[in-house]
N, C-alpha and C positions, 0 to 999 in steps of 0.2 A: 504494500500499500504506499503510495507516494507521500502522503501526509506524514505517516509514521516515519518513513526514511528522512524526510526533511527535518522533523523534530530531532531525531537522534543524531543526524549529521551535524546539525547546528551546535548541539551539546558537545559532540566530539571536538568539533573545531575550536570552540570557544572556551570550554571549561574543563574537559576530561583530563587534559594534561596537567592541571593545577590540583586535581582531586587526590585525596589521600588513598592509600592502598585499600583501606576498608570501604571507601566509597567506590573505588573501581571494582572491587569484589561485588558489591551490591549492584552495580551497573551490569556486570556480567550475569548475575542471577536474573536481573530484569530482562535481559536479552533472551533468556531461555523460555520466557513466557510466550504463549500464542498471540499472534498479531491481534485478534479481537480483544483479548484482555489487555494488552499494551495500550490499544487505542482507548479503551475505557479508562484506564488509569491515567494516561497522559492527558486526556481531555477532561478529566476531573469528575467523570460520572461514577467512578468506582474508587474505593480506598483499598489499599493493600494492607494485609494484617502484619506483615513483617516490617518492623520499624526502620531497618536499614534500607529496604527497598522503597518504602514510602518516602524516606528522606531523599533517595535518588530520584524519585518521580518528581518531588517538589523542586529539586535543583534543576532538573531538565525543564520543568515549566517556567521557572524563573528565568533561566537562560534565554528561552525563546521569546520572553516578553521584552527583552531589551533590544 
């Protein structure tokens, strides 16, 4: 899905390099989710139960708003 690719690519280009190792691990976990779930999380209609993944989702959202 193009929208998902754009969100993730923007985060990778702008913020992933500055992320801590634990943040990068959470991002890798996030990438293992199915695309429909990722879209739900990244567009805000769903909340993830894992606090590390939820934090990664929030960082991706914030990065795409700037």
